[in-house]
C-alpha positions as CSV (number, residue, x, y, z in Angstrom):
1,M,-157.3,-111.7,-88.8
2,R,-153.7,-110.5,-88.4
3,V,-153.6,-108.7,-85.1
4,P,-150.4,-107.2,-83.6
5,L,-147.5,-109.4,-82.8
6,R,-147.6,-111.2,-79.4
7,R,-144.6,-112.1,-77.4
8,R,-143.9,-115.8,-77.0
9,A,-143.0,-116.9,-73.5
10,I,-143.2,-120.7,-73.2
11,A,-141.3,-121.7,-70.0
12,A,-139.8,-125.1,-69.9
13,L,-142.0,-125.9,-66.9
14,A,-145.1,-125.0,-68.8
15,A,-144.0,-127.1,-71.8
16,S,-143.4,-130.1,-69.6
17,A,-146.6,-129.6,-67.8
18,V,-148.6,-129.7,-71.0
19,A,-146.6,-132.5,-72.7
20,T,-148.5,-134.2,-75.4
21,P,-150.6,-137.1,-74.0
22,L,-150.6,-140.2,-76.1
23,L,-153.5,-142.6,-76.2
24,L,-152.6,-146.0,-74.6
25,A,-155.3,-148.0,-76.4
26,A,-155.6,-151.7,-76.2
27,V,-155.6,-152.1,-80.0
28,P,-152.3,-152.5,-81.8
29,A,-150.7,-149.3,-83.0
30,E,-150.7,-150.4,-86.6
31,H,-154.4,-151.2,-86.5
32,R,-155.2,-147.9,-84.9
33,R,-153.3,-146.0,-87.6
34,R,-155.1,-147.9,-90.3
35,Q,-158.5,-147.1,-88.7
36,A,-157.5,-143.4,-88.5
37,D,-156.4,-143.3,-92.1
38,Q,-159.6,-144.9,-93.3
39,F,-161.7,-142.6,-91.2
40,A,-159.8,-139.5,-92.4
41,D,-160.3,-140.6,-96.0
42,R,-164.0,-140.9,-95.6
43,L,-164.2,-137.5,-93.9
44,V,-162.1,-135.8,-96.7
45,R,-164.4,-137.3,-99.4
46,A,-167.5,-136.0,-97.5
47,S,-166.2,-132.5,-97.0
48,S,-165.9,-129.9,-99.8
49,A,-166.0,-126.2,-100.7
50,R,-169.2,-126.9,-102.6
51,S,-171.0,-128.1,-99.4
52,A,-169.4,-125.4,-97.2
53,Y,-170.3,-122.5,-99.5
54,R,-173.8,-122.3,-98.0
55,H,-172.3,-121.2,-94.7
56,L,-170.4,-118.4,-96.5
57,Q,-173.7,-117.3,-98.1
58,K,-175.3,-117.2,-94.7
59,F,-172.5,-115.1,-93.2
60,Q,-172.9,-112.7,-96.2
61,Q,-176.6,-112.5,-95.6
62,I,-176.1,-111.8,-91.9
63,A,-173.6,-109.0,-92.6
64,D,-175.9,-107.5,-95.2
65,A,-178.8,-107.4,-92.7
66,N,-176.6,-106.0,-89.9
67,G,-174.8,-102.9,-91.2
68,G,-172.4,-104.7,-93.5
69,N,-170.3,-106.5,-90.9
70,R,-170.2,-109.2,-88.2
71,V,-168.1,-107.3,-85.5
72,A,-167.8,-108.8,-82.0
73,G,-170.4,-107.4,-79.7
74,T,-172.8,-106.5,-82.5
75,S,-176.0,-108.0,-83.8
76,G,-174.1,-109.3,-86.9
77,H,-171.8,-111.4,-84.8
78,E,-174.6,-112.6,-82.5
79,A,-176.6,-113.8,-85.5
80,S,-173.5,-115.6,-86.7
81,T,-173.1,-117.4,-83.4
82,E,-176.8,-118.4,-83.4
83,Y,-176.5,-119.9,-86.9
84,V,-173.4,-121.9,-86.0
85,N,-174.9,-123.0,-82.7
86,A,-178.2,-124.2,-84.2
87,L,-176.5,-126.4,-86.8
88,L,-174.2,-128.0,-84.2
89,Q,-177.0,-128.6,-81.8
90,K,-179.0,-130.3,-84.5
91,A,-176.0,-132.4,-85.4
92,G,-175.8,-133.8,-81.9
93,Y,-172.8,-131.9,-80.4
94,D,-172.6,-130.8,-76.8
95,V,-172.7,-127.0,-77.6
96,S,-172.3,-124.0,-75.3
97,Y,-171.7,-120.3,-75.4
98,Q,-168.8,-118.8,-73.5
99,N,-169.7,-115.2,-72.6
100,F,-167.2,-112.5,-71.9
101,E,-166.9,-108.7,-71.9
102,I,-165.0,-106.7,-74.5
103,W,-164.3,-103.1,-75.3
104,Q,-165.3,-101.5,-78.5
105,A,-163.8,-98.4,-80.1
106,K,-165.4,-95.9,-82.5
107,T,-163.0,-93.6,-84.2
108,L,-164.3,-90.0,-84.6
109,T,-161.2,-88.4,-86.0
110,E,-157.9,-89.6,-87.3
111,N,-155.6,-87.1,-88.9
112,L,-151.8,-86.9,-89.4
113,S,-150.0,-84.2,-91.3
114,V,-146.5,-82.8,-91.6
115,V,-146.5,-79.2,-90.4
116,S,-142.9,-78.3,-91.3
117,P,-140.6,-78.0,-93.1
118,Q,-142.8,-79.2,-96.1
119,P,-146.5,-79.5,-95.2
120,R,-148.4,-82.5,-96.4
121,E,-151.2,-84.9,-95.4
122,L,-150.4,-88.6,-94.5
123,K,-152.7,-91.6,-94.7
124,V,-153.2,-92.6,-91.1
125,S,-155.2,-95.1,-89.0
126,A,-155.9,-94.5,-85.3
127,F,-155.1,-97.6,-83.3
128,T,-158.0,-99.3,-81.7
129,F,-158.3,-98.2,-78.0
130,S,-155.8,-95.4,-78.5
131,P,-156.2,-92.5,-76.1
132,S,-157.5,-89.4,-77.7
133,T,-155.4,-86.3,-78.3
134,P,-156.5,-83.0,-76.7
135,A,-159.1,-81.1,-78.6
136,G,-157.6,-79.8,-81.8
137,G,-154.7,-82.3,-81.8
138,I,-151.0,-82.2,-81.0
139,D,-148.2,-80.4,-82.8
140,A,-144.9,-81.8,-81.9
141,P,-141.4,-82.7,-83.4
142,V,-140.8,-86.3,-84.4
143,A,-138.2,-88.4,-82.6
144,V,-137.3,-91.8,-84.1
145,A,-137.0,-94.8,-81.8
146,R,-133.9,-97.0,-82.2
147,G,-133.7,-100.7,-82.7
148,D,-133.4,-103.3,-85.4
149,K,-135.2,-106.6,-84.7
150,A,-137.2,-105.1,-81.9
151,P,-137.4,-101.4,-82.5
152,G,-138.9,-99.2,-79.8
153,C,-139.5,-102.2,-77.5
154,S,-137.2,-101.4,-74.6
155,P,-136.2,-98.3,-72.7
156,G,-132.7,-98.5,-74.3
157,D,-134.3,-97.6,-77.7
158,Y,-135.1,-94.1,-76.4
159,T,-132.2,-91.7,-75.8
160,A,-132.6,-90.1,-72.5
161,G,-134.3,-86.7,-72.8
162,A,-134.7,-86.8,-76.5
163,F,-138.3,-87.9,-76.6
164,A,-139.9,-85.7,-74.0
165,G,-142.8,-83.7,-75.5
166,R,-142.2,-85.3,-78.9
167,I,-144.1,-87.8,-81.1
168,T,-142.3,-91.1,-81.4
169,L,-141.9,-92.7,-84.8
170,V,-141.2,-96.4,-84.6
171,R,-141.2,-99.4,-87.0
172,R,-143.5,-102.3,-86.5
173,G,-142.1,-105.6,-85.2
174,G,-140.4,-107.3,-82.3
175,C,-143.1,-106.7,-79.6
176,T,-146.7,-105.7,-79.3
177,F,-148.0,-102.3,-80.3
178,A,-149.0,-101.7,-76.6
179,E,-145.4,-102.3,-75.5
180,K,-144.0,-99.9,-78.1
181,Q,-146.3,-97.0,-77.0
182,A,-145.8,-97.8,-73.3
183,A,-142.0,-97.6,-73.8
184,A,-142.4,-94.3,-75.7
185,A,-144.7,-92.9,-73.0
186,Q,-142.2,-93.8,-70.4
187,A,-139.6,-91.8,-72.3
188,G,-141.8,-88.8,-72.2
189,A,-143.4,-88.9,-75.7
190,V,-146.8,-87.3,-76.1
191,G,-147.8,-89.5,-79.1
192,A,-146.7,-92.5,-81.1
193,V,-146.8,-93.2,-84.9
194,V,-146.0,-96.8,-85.9
195,Y,-145.0,-97.5,-89.5
196,D,-145.5,-100.8,-91.3
197,D,-142.6,-103.3,-91.9
198,E,-144.2,-104.5,-95.1
199,D,-144.6,-102.6,-98.4
200,R,-148.2,-101.8,-98.9
201,D,-150.2,-98.7,-99.7
202,A,-152.7,-98.7,-96.8
203,A,-152.0,-97.2,-93.4
204,L,-151.0,-99.8,-90.8
205,H,-154.0,-100.9,-88.7
206,G,-153.3,-101.8,-85.0
207,T,-155.0,-102.4,-81.8
208,F,-154.4,-102.6,-78.0
209,G,-156.1,-105.2,-76.0
210,S,-158.2,-102.7,-74.2
211,P,-158.4,-98.9,-73.4
212,A,-156.4,-99.6,-70.2
213,E,-153.3,-100.5,-72.3
214,G,-153.3,-97.1,-74.1
215,R,-150.9,-94.7,-72.6
216,I,-150.5,-92.1,-75.4
217,P,-152.4,-91.3,-78.7
218,T,-151.1,-93.9,-81.2
219,A,-151.7,-94.4,-84.9
220,G,-150.3,-96.3,-87.9
221,I,-148.9,-95.3,-91.3
222,S,-147.5,-97.1,-94.3
223,R,-143.9,-98.2,-94.6
224,A,-143.2,-95.7,-97.4
225,D,-144.6,-92.8,-95.3
226,G,-142.7,-94.0,-92.2
227,E,-139.4,-94.3,-94.0
228,A,-139.8,-90.8,-95.5
229,L,-140.7,-89.3,-92.2
230,A,-137.8,-91.0,-90.5
231,A,-135.4,-89.5,-93.1
232,A,-136.9,-86.1,-92.7
233,A,-136.6,-86.3,-88.9
234,R,-132.8,-86.3,-89.1
235,D,-133.0,-82.6,-90.0
236,G,-136.1,-81.9,-87.9
237,V,-139.7,-82.3,-88.8
238,T,-142.9,-81.4,-86.9
239,V,-146.2,-83.2,-87.3
240,H,-149.8,-82.6,-86.3
241,L,-151.6,-85.6,-84.8
242,D,-155.4,-85.5,-84.1
243,I,-157.1,-88.7,-82.8
244,R,-160.5,-88.9,-81.1
245,Q,-162.1,-92.2,-80.1
246,E,-165.1,-93.4,-78.0
247,H,-164.7,-96.6,-76.0
248,S,-167.6,-98.7,-74.8
249,R,-167.9,-102.1,-73.0
250,K,-170.1,-104.9,-74.6
251,Q,-170.9,-108.6,-74.2
252,T,-169.8,-111.2,-76.8
253,R,-169.4,-114.9,-76.9
254,N,-167.4,-117.9,-78.2
255,V,-169.2,-121.0,-79.5
256,I,-167.7,-124.2,-78.2
257,A,-168.9,-127.6,-79.4
258,E,-167.5,-131.1,-78.7
259,T,-168.3,-134.7,-79.5
260,R,-170.2,-136.5,-76.8
261,G,-168.0,-139.5,-77.3
262,G,-164.3,-139.9,-77.2
263,S,-161.8,-139.7,-74.3
264,A,-161.9,-136.5,-72.4
265,E,-158.3,-137.1,-71.4
266,H,-157.3,-136.6,-75.0
267,V,-158.9,-133.6,-76.6
268,V,-158.3,-132.6,-80.3
269,A,-159.1,-128.9,-80.4
270,L,-159.7,-126.8,-83.5
271,G,-160.8,-123.2,-83.9
272,S,-161.4,-120.2,-86.1
273,H,-162.6,-116.7,-85.4
274,L,-166.2,-115.8,-86.3
275,D,-166.0,-112.0,-86.0
276,S,-165.2,-109.5,-88.8
277,V,-163.7,-106.0,-88.8
278,P,-166.1,-103.1,-89.0
279,E,-165.1,-102.3,-92.6
280,G,-166.7,-105.3,-94.2
281,P,-168.6,-108.7,-93.9
282,G,-165.4,-110.7,-93.4
283,I,-166.2,-113.5,-95.8
284,N,-162.6,-114.6,-96.3
285,D,-161.5,-113.1,-92.9
286,N,-162.7,-115.2,-91.4
287,G,-165.9,-116.6,-92.8
288,S,-163.8,-119.0,-94.7
289,G,-162.1,-120.6,-91.7
290,S,-165.4,-120.6,-89.8
291,A,-167.4,-122.2,-92.7
292,G,-164.7,-124.8,-93.4
293,L,-164.6,-125.8,-89.7
294,L,-168.4,-125.9,-89.5
295,E,-168.8,-128.1,-92.5
296,V,-166.2,-130.6,-91.3
297,A,-167.8,-130.6,-87.9
298,L,-171.2,-131.4,-89.5
299,K,-169.7,-134.2,-91.7
300,L,-167.9,-135.6,-88.6
301,A,-171.2,-135.8,-86.7
302,R,-172.7,-137.7,-89.6
303,E,-169.8,-140.2,-89.7
304,I,-169.7,-140.9,-86.0
305,R,-173.4,-141.7,-85.9
306,K,-172.7,-144.8,-87.8
307,P,-172.0,-148.0,-85.8
308,G,-168.4,-148.6,-84.8
309,R,-167.2,-145.1,-85.8
310,Q,-167.2,-143.2,-82.5
311,P,-164.0,-141.2,-82.1
312,V,-161.4,-142.5,-79.8
313,N,-160.5,-139.0,-78.7
314,K,-162.9,-136.1,-77.9
315,V,-163.0,-133.5,-80.7
316,R,-163.7,-129.9,-79.7
317,F,-164.5,-127.1,-82.1
318,A,-164.4,-123.4,-81.3
319,W,-165.6,-120.3,-83.1
320,W,-163.9,-117.4,-81.4
321,S,-165.1,-113.9,-80.9
322,G,-162.9,-110.8,-80.6
323,E,-160.0,-112.0,-82.6
324,E,-159.9,-108.7,-84.6
325,L,-159.7,-106.9,-81.3
326,G,-156.6,-108.8,-80.1
327,L,-157.3,-112.6,-79.9
328,L,-159.7,-111.8,-77.1
329,G,-161.9,-114.9,-77.4
330,S,-159.2,-117.5,-77.6
331,D,-157.2,-115.7,-74.9
332,Y,-160.2,-115.7,-72.6
333,Y,-160.8,-119.4,-73.3
334,V,-157.2,-120.5,-72.6
335,S,-156.8,-118.3,-69.6
336,H,-159.8,-119.8,-67.9
337,L,-158.6,-123.4,-68.3
338,D,-157.1,-125.0,-65.2
339,A,-153.9,-127.0,-65.3
340,Q,-155.7,-130.3,-65.8
341,Q,-157.9,-128.9,-68.6
342,R,-154.9,-127.6,-70.4
343,R,-153.0,-130.9,-70.0
344,R,-156.0,-132.7,-71.6
345,I,-155.7,-130.7,-74.9
346,A,-153.5,-132.8,-77.1
347,L,-153.2,-130.2,-79.8
348,Y,-154.8,-127.1,-81.3
349,L,-155.4,-126.5,-85.0
350,N,-156.2,-123.0,-86.3
351,F,-157.8,-122.0,-89.6
352,D,-157.9,-118.3,-90.4
353,M,-158.4,-117.0,-94.0
354,I,-158.3,-120.1,-96.1
355,A,-159.9,-118.8,-99.4
356,S,-157.8,-115.7,-100.2
357,P,-158.5,-114.5,-103.8
358,N,-154.8,-114.4,-104.7
359,P,-153.7,-117.3,-102.5
360,A,-150.6,-119.1,-101.4
361,E,-150.7,-122.2,-99.3
362,F,-149.0,-121.5,-96.0
363,V,-148.5,-124.2,-93.3
364,Y,-147.5,-123.0,-89.8
365,D,-143.8,-123.7,-89.4
366,G,-143.9,-125.9,-86.3
367,D,-140.3,-127.0,-86.4
368,D,-138.8,-123.6,-87.5
369,S,-137.2,-125.3,-90.5
370,D,-137.5,-122.0,-92.4
371,H,-135.5,-120.2,-89.7
372,K,-137.6,-117.1,-89.8
373,G,-139.3,-115.1,-87.1
374,S,-140.4,-116.5,-83.8
375,G,-139.0,-120.0,-83.6
376,P,-140.6,-123.4,-83.3
377,G,-143.9,-124.1,-81.6
378,P,-144.3,-126.3,-78.5
379,K,-143.4,-129.9,-78.6
380,G,-145.6,-131.7,-81.1
381,S,-146.1,-128.7,-83.4
382,A,-143.4,-130.0,-85.8
383,Q,-145.3,-133.3,-86.1
384,I,-148.6,-131.4,-86.8
385,E,-146.8,-129.5,-89.6
386,Q,-145.5,-132.8,-91.0
387,L,-149.0,-134.3,-91.0
388,I,-150.5,-131.3,-92.9
389,N,-147.6,-131.2,-95.3
390,G,-148.1,-134.9,-96.0
391,C,-151.8,-134.4,-96.7
392,L,-151.0,-131.6,-99.2
393,D,-148.2,-133.6,-100.8
394,R,-150.5,-136.6,-101.4
395,R,-152.9,-134.2,-103.2
396,H,-150.1,-132.7,-105.2
397,Q,-150.7,-129.3,-103.7
398,P,-147.7,-126.9,-103.4
399,H,-147.2,-125.3,-100.0
400,E,-144.6,-123.5,-97.9
401,G,-144.1,-122.6,-94.3
402,T,-145.2,-119.5,-92.4
403,D,-143.9,-118.2,-89.1
404,F,-145.5,-118.9,-85.8
405,D,-145.8,-115.2,-85.1
406,G,-148.7,-115.5,-82.7
407,R,-150.9,-113.2,-84.9
408,S,-154.0,-115.4,-84.8
409,D,-155.9,-117.5,-82.3
410,Y,-153.3,-120.2,-82.0
411,G,-151.2,-117.6,-80.1
412,P,-152.7,-118.2,-76.6
413,F,-152.4,-122.0,-77.1
414,I,-148.7,-121.9,-77.9
415,E,-148.1,-119.5,-75.1
416,A,-149.6,-122.2,-72.8
417,G,-147.3,-124.9,-74.3
418,I,-150.0,-126.6,-76.3
419,P,-148.8,-127.9,-79.7
420,A,-150.5,-126.2,-82.6
421,G,-150.6,-125.9,-86.3
422,G,-152.9,-125.0,-89.2
423,T,-153.1,-123.3,-92.6
424,F,-153.5,-119.9,-94.0
425,T,-153.8,-118.5,-97.6
426,G,-152.4,-115.0,-97.0
427,A,-153.7,-111.6,-96.0
428,E,-152.1,-108.2,-96.7
429,G,-148.7,-109.7,-97.7
430,I,-147.5,-109.4,-101.3
431,K,-147.3,-112.4,-103.6
432,T,-143.8,-112.9,-105.0
433,E,-142.9,-113.9,-108.6
434,E,-141.8,-117.4,-107.3
435,Q,-145.2,-117.8,-105.5
436,A,-147.1,-116.8,-108.6
437,Q,-145.3,-119.5,-110.6
438,R,-146.0,-122.0,-107.9
439,Y,-149.7,-121.2,-107.1
440,G,-150.9,-119.1,-110.0
441,G,-152.4,-115.7,-109.4
442,T,-150.7,-112.2,-109.6
443,A,-147.3,-111.3,-108.4
444,G,-146.8,-107.9,-106.8
445,T,-150.4,-108.0,-105.4
446,A,-151.7,-108.8,-101.9
447,Y,-152.8,-112.4,-101.3
448,D,-156.1,-110.7,-100.3
449,P,-156.5,-107.2,-101.8
450,N,-159.8,-106.9,-99.9
451,Y,-158.2,-107.6,-96.5
452,H,-160.0,-105.6,-93.8
453,A,-162.0,-103.8,-96.4
454,P,-165.6,-103.7,-97.8
455,G,-164.7,-106.0,-100.7
456,D,-164.2,-109.0,-98.5
457,T,-167.4,-110.6,-99.9
458,L,-168.6,-113.7,-101.6
459,R,-167.3,-112.3,-104.9
460,N,-163.7,-112.2,-103.8
461,L,-162.7,-115.7,-102.9
462,D,-160.7,-118.6,-104.3
463,L,-162.9,-121.6,-104.0
464,K,-160.1,-124.0,-105.1
465,A,-158.0,-122.9,-102.2
466,F,-161.0,-123.1,-100.0
467,D,-161.6,-126.7,-101.0
468,T,-157.9,-127.6,-100.5
469,N,-157.9,-126.3,-97.0
470,I,-161.2,-128.0,-96.1
471,G,-159.5,-131.2,-97.1
472,V,-156.7,-130.4,-94.7
473,I,-159.2,-129.8,-91.9
474,A,-161.0,-133.0,-92.6
475,H,-157.8,-135.0,-92.8
476,A,-156.5,-133.7,-89.5
477,V,-159.8,-134.2,-87.7
478,G,-160.2,-137.7,-89.1
479,T,-156.7,-138.7,-88.2
480,Y,-156.4,-137.2,-84.7
481,A,-159.9,-138.2,-83.7
482,H,-158.7,-141.8,-83.8
483,D,-154.9,-141.7,-83.4
484,L,-152.5,-139.3,-81.7
485,S,-149.4,-141.4,-82.2
486,S,-148.0,-139.2,-85.0
487,L,-147.4,-136.5,-82.4
488,D,-144.4,-138.6,-81.3
489,E,-143.0,-139.5,-84.7
490,P,-139.6,-138.3,-85.8
491,V,-139.7,-135.2,-88.0
492,R,-138.3,-135.3,-91.5
493,H,-137.0,-131.8,-91.9
494,R,-137.8,-130.1,-95.2
495,P,-135.4,-127.7,-96.8
496,A,-136.2,-124.0,-96.3
497,R,-137.6,-122.3,-99.3
């Protein structure tokens, strides 16, 4: 999870074209809501971390048998899709694979060092799909891109003539990594180094969508190293950058499953990504979201087989591929929907990392009541947040908002004007003292210290958080499968934390 920031461009026309459709059923609204509440309660009681844990075990077994990971385009991911597909077919869903091509990168060399005035090595991570440097690397002076909220995102952040033949140093944030390095390349830079905007030890990992987006060799470093390098650059500093990568094209696939019953004019869509990073098996990121979604789907299938319990609305589940490479699977899916198919999707719910070992309970801030980051989601997103908050409140579970920054698979949906929401228990961000008091765990430590690392295994999960979020998935599925009227309810704004 947690890929580079995507720009949000939701035109008013698109928003109106994908306005939330409401079900005009013959039954009275109050009766419909009561049915939905009862169905949701049954689904929540049937779904649990205990029953979903078997899927996590299977994902771990698959990774162990396939080189330690479940990366898109590899045998580990293919085996994961076969496991999910087989269970859904047996449960009675209409299941299909959506095949598409992706690029993969293999890093052969990634080195960054200060040459002068004080030589030292820096921890660095070559961006996925970065162009390679010439053999032996590049020695060049550092030039720092300007900008505050969107540093290095526009030509105006590069003083004319000051970046030619130099390596650009730029802070993360405000636009995609691809846009930053493209702007640097246009200014004449021969390489780019992006430093993190959060305080953590590891070098910043980043990716472009494909090799075609890469203009100049680009790598990431930590915030501390970036700030130190920026300070040194005021008096002049030269660095050595050496990146070599091989890029290859492969096939991968999404798994799409939907109920055979329910109105196709009103689709309740949910998704999670099934691929891991190369460094580990990805049991929290995102085996947890995938397992939670799978278990609720199986329990829903069991419920709707009973007489009189067919869903009013069609429910569609998706397990995306290529999220770790830049939301590729969800982007492919949304981009291949025609206008009518988009209009039929009433909402999209995303679940990515829901069992972090040092968790917080984050709910996507659909109404932007926290006034942080990217602003509100499309019309209906505020009501989705309200429904999830209400579910957590009734279970006496603390929670807080998190920005709609587009860094997971809801991104393509909100860009298309489709209302979205979901939960998240944290990745590489650092838990605060206030959050440790609210949720337990350890302040000053990442929500998931094993994020994008070999330690993201069965041993490093919080099963209580996993259970809480499975309850959220079940409640949302049970409610929206029968009643979409809450998408038009007034929003009771919560105070920002």
